[in-house]
C-alpha atoms as one frame of an Amber mdcrd trajectory, in Angstrom:
protein
  18.783  -2.934  13.626  15.613  -0.861  14.576  13.277   0.417  12.174  14.302
   4.257  12.819  18.069   3.226  12.178  17.065   1.581   8.847  14.830   4.690
   7.806  17.507   7.058   8.708  20.116   5.190   6.608  17.766   5.091   3.569
  16.599   8.402   3.837  19.894  10.085   4.358  22.552   7.825   3.046  20.917
   6.314   0.124  18.037   8.770  -1.075  19.623  12.146   0.158  16.257  13.486
   1.556  17.996  16.690   2.646  18.781  17.645  -0.986  14.865  18.304  -1.418
  15.258  21.165   0.836  17.019  23.073  -1.936  13.630  23.143  -3.771  11.409
  25.945  -3.142   8.356  23.910  -1.838  10.520  22.430   0.886  12.879  25.312
   1.455  11.829  25.876   4.983  12.756  22.313   5.991  16.003  20.631   7.046
  17.109  17.337   8.320  16.313  18.704  11.830  12.490  19.265  10.725  12.646
  15.865   9.199  13.857  14.358  12.382  11.277  16.148  14.466   8.435  14.782
  12.470  10.053  11.180  12.509  10.306  11.671  16.275   6.653  12.662  16.795
   5.372   9.735  14.845   7.688   7.224  16.425   6.606   8.413  19.852   2.751
   8.374  18.977   3.096   5.067  17.352   4.981   3.593  20.501   2.524   5.064
  22.905  -1.034   5.087  21.320  -0.739   2.325  18.767   1.501  -0.496  19.834
   0.262  -1.222  23.302  -3.409  -1.910  21.931  -2.632  -3.858  18.750  -3.702
  -7.205  20.419  -6.669  -5.515  21.959  -8.344  -4.253  18.766  -7.554  -7.622
  17.260  -9.616  -9.332  20.092 -12.200  -6.666  20.505 -13.553  -6.316  16.833
 -15.891  -3.847  15.784 -19.604  -4.458  16.760 -22.876  -2.645  16.192 -25.480
  -1.346  18.276 -29.182  -0.343  17.321 -29.888   3.307  17.482 -33.348   4.948
  18.294 -33.521   5.927  14.814 -33.070   2.544  13.518 -29.542   3.238  12.354
 -26.596   0.742  13.335 -23.884   2.218  15.203 -20.256   0.798  15.242 -18.678
   0.395  18.705 -14.902   0.511  18.742 -12.330   0.192  21.737 -11.533   3.607
  23.297  -7.817   3.049  22.212  -8.861   3.468  18.548 -10.601   6.802  19.313
  -7.304   8.047  21.242  -4.919   6.814  18.758  -6.902   8.714  15.854  -6.924
  11.971  18.020  -3.292  11.670  18.633  -2.504  11.079  14.804  -4.867  14.005
  13.805  -3.320  16.375  16.258   0.090  15.648  15.096  -0.919  17.188  11.720
   0.131  14.134   9.725  -3.168  14.213   7.938  -2.200  17.129   5.931   1.540
  16.498   5.956   2.108  17.106   2.263  -0.391  19.997   1.836   0.436  23.523
   1.231   0.953  25.755   4.228  -2.137  27.801   3.163  -4.182  24.639   3.666
  -2.884  23.885   7.103  -0.193  21.599   5.814   3.501  21.121   6.561   4.662
  21.024   2.761   6.489  17.846   3.727   8.171  15.730   1.086   6.236  12.585
   0.232   9.353  10.723   0.973   9.508  11.900   4.661   5.668  11.522   5.146
   5.824   7.909   3.940   8.906   7.137   6.096   7.093   8.747   9.255   3.837
   6.894   8.661   5.785   3.651   8.619   5.908   3.620  12.437   2.144   3.386
  12.525   1.919   0.421  10.224   4.335  -1.529  12.233   2.774  -0.592  15.626
  -0.867  -1.508  14.552  -1.991  -1.783  11.088  -5.727  -2.105  12.341  -5.457
   1.267  14.255  -3.133   3.038  11.710  -5.433   2.738   8.646  -5.565   6.303
   8.068  -4.482   5.942   4.398  -7.988   6.300   2.961  -8.949   9.533   4.532
  -5.587  11.081   3.107  -6.078   9.407  -0.145  -9.611  10.578  -0.413  -8.856
  14.124   0.275  -5.720  14.179  -2.132  -7.973  12.982  -4.868 -10.381  15.937
  -4.092  -7.383  18.188  -4.239  -6.585  16.804  -7.729  -9.966  16.492  -9.343
 -12.377  18.361  -7.114 -13.846  22.083  -7.485 -12.359  24.747  -5.359 -15.496
  24.384  -3.065 -15.256  20.620  -2.834 -11.612  21.053  -1.774 -12.499  23.663
   0.725 -15.647  21.757   2.183 -14.655  18.077   1.968 -10.811  17.810   1.475
  -9.977  20.494   4.088 -12.219  18.902   6.713 -10.609  15.525   6.197  -7.090
  17.008   6.492  -7.851  18.692   9.775  -9.269  15.672  11.261 -12.962  16.661
  11.568 -13.997  14.169   8.977 -12.875  10.723   7.650 -13.018   9.387   4.176
 -13.513   6.077   2.290 -13.210   4.515  -1.183 -16.318   2.853  -2.401 -15.573
   0.778  -5.428 -16.478  -2.977  -5.243 -20.099  -4.243  -5.171 -21.376  -7.583
  -3.923 -22.129  -8.842  -7.414 -19.041  -7.510  -9.061 -16.043  -7.694  -6.806
 -12.915  -6.376  -8.799 -14.981  -6.322 -12.002 -15.621  -2.460 -12.204 -17.193
  -2.769 -15.663 -20.139  -4.430 -13.802 -20.603  -1.686 -11.374 -24.504  -1.353
 -11.033 -24.744   1.730  -8.558 -26.928   4.313 -10.503 -26.682   7.981 -10.077
 -29.522  10.380 -11.493 -29.312  13.855 -11.723 -31.251  15.949  -9.316 -29.965
  19.511  -9.584 -27.351  21.096 -11.850 -26.809  24.350  -9.900 -25.821  23.086
  -6.260 -22.899  25.148  -5.139 -20.998  21.755  -4.221 -21.272  20.407  -7.503
 -24.015  18.916  -9.767 -26.412  17.005  -7.297 -27.302  13.408  -8.042 -29.445
  10.599  -6.195 -27.558   7.439  -5.950 -28.923   3.899  -5.508 -26.883   0.747
  -5.080 -24.632  -1.426  -2.778 -21.177  -1.326  -1.802 -18.892  -3.957  -0.409
 -15.647  -4.178   1.484 -15.746  -0.574   2.447 -12.943   0.056   5.034 -14.001
   2.676   7.639 -17.454   2.799   6.043 -19.221   3.403   9.380 -17.778   4.670
  12.626 -18.081   7.285  15.284 -14.352   8.428  15.083 -15.323  11.796  13.531
 -18.544  14.003  13.088 -18.762  12.985   9.433 -17.563  10.432   6.687 -17.038
  11.344   3.005 -17.730   8.459   0.772 -15.987   8.564  -2.627 -18.547   6.334
  -4.684 -18.129   4.969  -8.358 -21.511   4.980  -9.999 -23.094   5.145 -13.504
 -25.314   7.767 -14.917 -28.154   6.162 -16.953 -28.635   7.163 -20.492 -31.767
   8.745 -21.991 -33.204   5.232 -22.354 -32.857   4.763 -18.677 -30.254   2.012
 -19.041 -26.666   2.135 -17.531 -23.816   2.304 -19.925 -21.554  -0.622 -20.302
 -17.887  -0.824 -19.444 -15.647   1.209 -17.294 -15.841   4.322 -19.597 -19.289
   5.113 -18.246 -18.315   5.253 -14.639 -18.549   8.525 -12.715 -17.286   9.590
  -9.272 -19.459  11.145  -6.666 -19.073  12.751  -3.060 -21.664  11.025  -0.922
 -21.247  12.434   2.671 -22.865  10.373   5.573 -24.332  13.683   6.974 -25.252
  16.438   4.481 -23.218  19.702   4.812 -23.693  23.168   3.397 -21.499  25.265
   1.290 -20.005  26.708   4.434 -18.844  23.278   5.551 -20.964  22.950   8.491
 -23.351  19.974   9.109 -27.019  20.561   8.095 -28.464  18.239  10.670 -29.761
  15.918   7.808 -28.816  12.356   7.511 -27.854  11.306   4.065 -29.630   7.965
   2.629 -26.534   5.787   3.306 -27.097   2.875   5.654 -24.941   0.215   7.196
 -26.096  -3.308   6.021 -23.495  -5.297   8.052 -19.921  -5.832   9.127 -17.467
  -8.007   7.368 -15.274  -9.873  10.002 -12.101 -10.357   8.321  -9.019 -12.832
   9.005  -6.878  -9.870   9.891  -7.108  -6.100  10.282  -9.857  -6.821  12.946
  -9.562  -3.375  14.346 -10.629  -1.617  11.127 -14.249  -1.533  10.479 -15.225
  -3.242   7.153 -18.557  -2.680   5.881 -21.458  -3.277   3.292 -23.349   0.028
   2.636 -26.533   0.391   1.184 -27.123   3.741  -0.797 -30.370   5.062  -1.406
 -32.535   2.198   0.008 -34.974   4.847   1.536 -34.052   4.162   5.248 -32.984
   7.698   5.752 -34.975   9.628   3.014 -33.742  13.196   2.048 -36.510  15.640
   1.520 -38.836  12.807   1.772 -37.155  10.905  -1.005 -35.222   7.727  -1.316
 -31.687   8.082  -2.778 -28.442   9.148  -1.321 -27.425  12.652  -2.347 -24.051
  12.813  -4.186 -22.043  15.498  -5.773 -20.152  14.809  -9.188 -16.552  15.028
  -9.013 -14.829  15.829 -12.338 -16.628  15.085 -15.657 -19.421  12.473 -16.092
 -17.742   9.099 -17.373 -14.257   9.928 -15.961 -14.841   8.584 -12.425 -12.256
   5.745 -12.717  -9.602   8.074 -14.165 -10.254  10.279 -10.975 -10.412   7.126
  -8.696  -7.130   5.852  -9.912  -5.422   8.891  -8.295  -6.433   7.330  -5.149
  -6.112   3.885  -5.925  -2.415   4.182  -7.023  -1.704   5.835  -3.561  -3.609
   3.034  -1.911  -1.562   0.438  -3.731   1.779   2.004  -2.679   0.327   2.339
   0.949  -0.664  -1.542   0.948   2.738  -2.219  -0.266   4.018  -0.158   2.888
   1.674  -2.044   5.200   2.704  -5.329   4.010   6.305  -4.414   4.624   5.768
  -3.063   8.148   3.945  -6.288   9.117   6.736  -8.285   7.729   9.317  -6.212
   9.690   7.183  -6.523  12.923   7.591 -10.336  12.511  10.940 -10.234  11.609
  12.055  -8.039  14.708   9.790 -10.433  16.982  11.378 -13.666  15.572  14.900
 -12.087  15.850  14.389 -11.352  19.447  12.991 -14.853  20.063  15.823 -16.418
  18.367  18.341 -14.517  20.467  16.704 -15.481  23.712  15.215 -19.100  23.227
  17.583 -21.925  23.733  17.063 -25.165  21.965  19.315 -27.952  20.649  23.048
 -28.361  20.518  25.566 -27.121  18.078  26.922 -29.484  15.298  30.664 -30.121
  15.644  33.129 -32.351  13.904  31.686 -35.420  15.596  28.008 -34.363  15.238
  25.786 -33.274  18.242  27.285 -33.378  21.656  24.292 -33.992  24.195  26.551
 -33.296  27.213  26.873 -29.568  25.976  24.442 -26.816  27.067  21.733 -25.963
  24.729  22.397 -23.085  22.355  20.277 -20.125  21.307  18.004 -20.623  18.155
  20.081 -18.042  16.328  23.327 -20.017  16.551  21.603 -22.641  14.126  22.266
 -22.191  10.346  18.711 -22.791   9.232  17.320 -20.149  11.651  20.030 -17.561
  10.261  18.630 -18.476   6.752  15.085 -17.787   7.881  16.139 -14.527   9.588
  18.166 -13.409   6.479  15.312 -14.181   4.198  13.125 -11.984   6.229  15.712
  -9.163   6.310  16.221  -9.417   2.557  12.446  -9.216   1.828  11.294  -6.851
   4.330  14.188  -4.198   4.149  14.432  -4.469   0.483  10.624  -3.738   0.128
  11.081  -0.719   2.399  13.693   0.649   0.187  11.658   0.081  -2.949   8.722
   1.866  -1.361  10.627   4.784  -0.348  12.198   5.014  -3.686   8.688   5.129
  -5.054   7.790   8.020  -2.630  10.927   9.818  -3.751   9.797   9.500  -7.393
   6.424  11.243  -6.180   8.448  14.231  -4.939  10.270  14.260  -8.244   7.009
  14.157 -10.241   5.621  17.255  -8.417   8.714  19.167  -7.701  11.431  18.237
 -10.236  12.126  20.032 -13.641   9.916  18.889 -16.557  11.899  16.288 -17.834
  12.641  14.705 -14.551   9.029  15.017 -13.377   7.838  13.213 -16.581  10.341
  10.414 -16.106   9.269   9.967 -12.485   5.691   9.691 -13.463   6.361   6.873
 -15.997   8.698   5.069 -13.654   5.964   5.141 -10.906   3.438   3.783 -13.673
   5.811   0.710 -14.142   6.677   0.378 -10.524   3.408   0.622  -8.838   2.353
  -2.984  -9.542   5.543  -4.355  -8.108   5.444  -1.977  -4.982   1.989  -3.324
  -4.310   2.351  -7.058  -5.089   5.886  -7.778  -4.192   5.658  -7.005  -0.717
   2.276  -8.291   0.013   3.569 -11.780  -1.377   7.071 -11.905   0.027   6.550
  -9.970   3.305   3.653 -12.502   3.989   6.148 -15.275   3.524   8.604 -13.438
   5.766   5.610 -13.595   8.438   5.240 -17.317   7.718   8.966 -17.832   8.492
   8.639 -15.803  11.652   6.109 -18.216  12.810   8.319 -21.077  11.969  11.337
 -19.697  14.026   9.015 -19.576  17.001   8.036 -23.284  16.521   4.698 -24.406
  18.212   4.451 -20.991  20.101   4.251 -19.305  16.806   0.641 -20.550  16.497
  -0.421 -19.405  19.777  -1.886 -16.025  20.679   0.771 -15.745  23.421   3.152
 -14.458  20.806   2.254 -11.745  18.253   3.404 -13.464  15.056   0.376 -15.141
  14.191  -1.564 -11.980  14.139   1.105 -10.477  11.807   0.593 -13.244   9.421
  -3.228 -12.963   9.525  -3.010  -9.051   8.920  -0.608  -9.568   6.190  -2.684
 -12.235   4.328  -5.166  -9.564   3.420  -2.805  -7.327   1.582  -2.390  -9.811
  -1.443  -5.985  -8.741  -2.209  -6.306  -5.383  -0.840  -6.307  -2.879  -3.764
  -6.090  -5.545  -6.540  -5.141  -9.166  -6.479  -1.715 -10.401  -7.907  -3.531
 -11.319 -10.999  -4.963  -7.928 -11.551  -1.617  -6.361 -10.829   0.249  -8.772
 -13.274  -2.267  -7.975 -15.965  -1.759  -4.301 -15.400   2.098  -4.711 -15.469
   2.606  -6.992 -18.668  -0.708  -5.921 -20.354  -0.274  -2.168 -19.829   2.594
  -0.595 -18.108   5.544  -2.196 -19.856   3.862  -1.281 -23.335   2.589   2.200
 -22.602   4.175   4.957 -24.539   5.986   2.645 -26.770   7.820   0.853 -23.880
   9.621   3.997 -22.656   8.786   3.244 -18.918  10.614  -0.065 -19.384  13.477
   1.673 -21.028  13.654   4.291 -18.370  13.854   1.556 -15.684  16.409  -0.426
 -17.612  18.545   2.911 -17.645  18.324   3.426 -13.945  19.395  -0.308 -13.396
  22.238  -0.078 -15.825  23.502   3.064 -14.033  23.460   1.031 -10.692  25.202
  -1.761 -12.562  27.987   0.547 -13.967  28.641   1.808 -10.416  28.625  -1.439
  -8.732  30.835  -3.112 -11.376  33.863  -1.019 -10.169  33.831  -2.496  -6.996
  35.270  -6.072  -6.553  32.962  -7.226  -3.941  29.765  -6.226  -5.876  31.157
  -7.056  -9.573  29.654 -10.481  -9.621  26.347  -9.235  -8.329  26.253  -6.467
 -11.014  26.893  -8.937 -13.844  23.954 -11.150 -12.449  21.703  -8.315 -12.473
  22.673  -7.434 -15.937  21.857 -10.786 -17.008  18.378 -10.676 -15.164  17.697
  -7.397 -17.034  18.358  -8.871 -20.251  16.249 -12.037 -19.511  13.238  -9.922
 -18.499  13.547  -7.661 -21.617  13.670 -10.647 -23.914  10.850 -12.389 -22.044
   8.679  -9.136 -22.425   9.341  -9.173 -26.321   8.656 -13.235 -26.457   5.322
 -12.749 -24.447   3.884 -10.333 -27.073   5.685 -11.848 -30.061   2.405 -13.128
 -31.595   0.516 -10.211 -30.594  -2.187 -12.408 -29.004  -3.135 -11.032 -25.506
  -4.451 -14.406 -24.422  -1.029 -15.940 -24.962   0.917 -12.983 -23.646  -0.953
 -12.759 -20.412  -1.467 -16.402 -19.826   1.603 -16.243 -17.475   1.464 -12.667
 -16.345   1.902 -13.602 -12.736   5.149 -15.405 -13.165   6.333 -12.424 -15.306
   5.430 -10.110 -12.470   7.277 -12.319  -9.778  10.422 -12.393 -11.945  10.154
  -8.681 -12.762   9.697  -7.988  -9.061  12.692 -10.079  -8.055  14.718  -7.969
 -10.711  13.561  -4.882  -9.257  14.388  -5.910  -5.904  17.895  -7.181  -6.757
  18.490  -3.753  -8.222  17.447  -1.971  -5.207  19.613  -4.146  -2.929  22.582
  -3.467  -5.198  22.046   0.243  -5.212  21.512   0.250  -1.408  24.660  -1.693
  -0.998  26.848   0.757  -3.088  25.504   3.558  -0.655  26.474   1.459   2.280
  30.008   0.974   0.960  30.351   4.771   0.592  28.739   5.687   3.736  30.220
   8.036   6.183  30.242   5.416   8.576  30.553   2.145   6.677  31.416   0.196
   9.953  28.081   0.552  11.501  26.228  -2.544  11.819  23.183  -1.112   9.930
  25.330  -0.557   6.943  27.450  -3.552   7.056  24.262  -5.489   7.342  23.276
  -4.584   3.788  25.952  -6.750   2.110  25.127 -10.054   3.461  21.212  -9.468
   2.882  22.099  -8.297  -0.619  24.352 -11.335  -1.167  21.611 -13.801   0.082
  19.297 -12.224  -2.457  21.477 -12.602  -5.323  22.301 -16.374  -4.442  19.095
 -17.617  -3.224  16.374 -15.593  -4.869  17.454 -14.015  -8.152  18.138 -17.627
  -9.723  14.203 -18.124  -9.465  13.941 -15.826 -12.488  14.742 -18.833 -14.889
  11.801 -20.879 -14.081   9.371 -18.144 -13.989  10.462 -16.519 -17.300  10.655
 -19.994 -19.061   7.004 -20.348 -19.181   6.646 -16.648 -20.195   8.975 -16.786
 -23.082   7.596 -19.982 -24.562   3.818 -18.471 -23.944   3.112 -21.794 -22.278
  -0.703 -22.533 -22.232  -0.962 -25.185 -19.720  -2.836 -23.272 -17.343  -5.089
 -21.463 -19.929  -5.944 -24.870 -21.757  -6.838 -26.940 -18.734 -10.301 -28.205
 -19.354 -12.635 -27.384 -16.420 -13.845 -30.789 -16.080 -10.295 -32.114 -15.253
 -10.135 -30.154 -12.007
């Protein structure tokens, strides 16, 4: 079934999006307005994004030397046209207040509508950082910072980035060495600092897509002794615009001391500019002095706390990107399997060479690979939309429901990022396999989907980082209350499903999986030694993720069986996909959790010289 059909079923039959219109914030909306947004995004993605996906992959960003010594990034015209169409649609400010030019759209609907762009062209459709940047400023910025910087990102005048990593530090934010020295306390835009340092892997770090770029930069403020503080608690957050602006939001004509040092040419996402930026090297001195001008966001030393607002949004967005690339590959391989003829059917007497070749989809192993893709990708989509629904609950629910949604999101975010980025990548690999030798050629799109998706296992935190976050922090926080809340949701689904004969066995299997994960969590921390508990954090996260996806599939299947139109292929297809997941995937928990429960130290204790 099409992406639109799947989204409609999940939004309206499973998550009951129209019920949100009963809340004051969304009272002016209806299913009709939701559908109109979906129609608009589907059309723009079809017309402005999808036709140019291969173009932006082959015509990577390049640089040209400008008269002032700066490097300008050159992109295909299609990238500019797509961004204009997206900005004109109002989607940059979709969730914002009406008074800020927004639509006050539920995040659930915003996430679903943006899915079309991720599937059409992830390289062109990477607007997530601009929106996340602006959302962070709306949460932590001063009123003037919101008015000047966030508003101009929402209206499309400016773009935004997230500048965390450094060449020498990678994901180790404790080792951030960019320094920020106070220049003026009384600037209307906030305490004004001069920043010096280097940032790596900055998506959208340099481009001509808009008149300005708003960099959000992590840096450390030196102490009285001139030394930078140790650890993440010394990190602060700064707004560093490419071009300086006044308190009225207009450009001053002064170029900030931020210089493009080079482009990173990645395996995938080739249409997205990815950069190394130098801050404060003196190439573009401001007022005759080196140092990039930046404005403090929030309080000194609380930069990482502020940045996590954007990072958590980005992690869910990366999960959605991985899911859409997986679905794109699934649809391409399904179409190929339906049209490509190869081989003969296996009958009682074996293969009969005198018979005409059959379509690939008539072979059982092809069906296995297609069903795997469907189970992985549609299950991931359901999980991510569930997380989006929790965001709406956190912001508009009653206090108790909002607090539960907040904590559930804390627990589910590592899974929402990591599970799709691992398993939808595997779906892309299966899409290549179905194409056979053609899958490795650029005559077919599946090789690009795989390359694009391979980045998502690293984007916004590797599997190891997400696993340490899940087992080392999220399942323990607030005395394990988040894990108990999730278990409560899972048990509610089990109680519903066990009443239906066709789902009862699966409900029992999920109950066993939940008990195993709970026991493994306790066993991992039985000695209280983090080195032992976290030695197998990744297998723990893989098992935890499979349990969550099994729950999602069972809950979606309950909705399918009680749908107004249960005979539609879109709803009937849920049951075999769910059944596949329970019979082929859920049993993998045993191997993963065995090493967690025993606190196996095979990997941790491997002597370096033996490698």
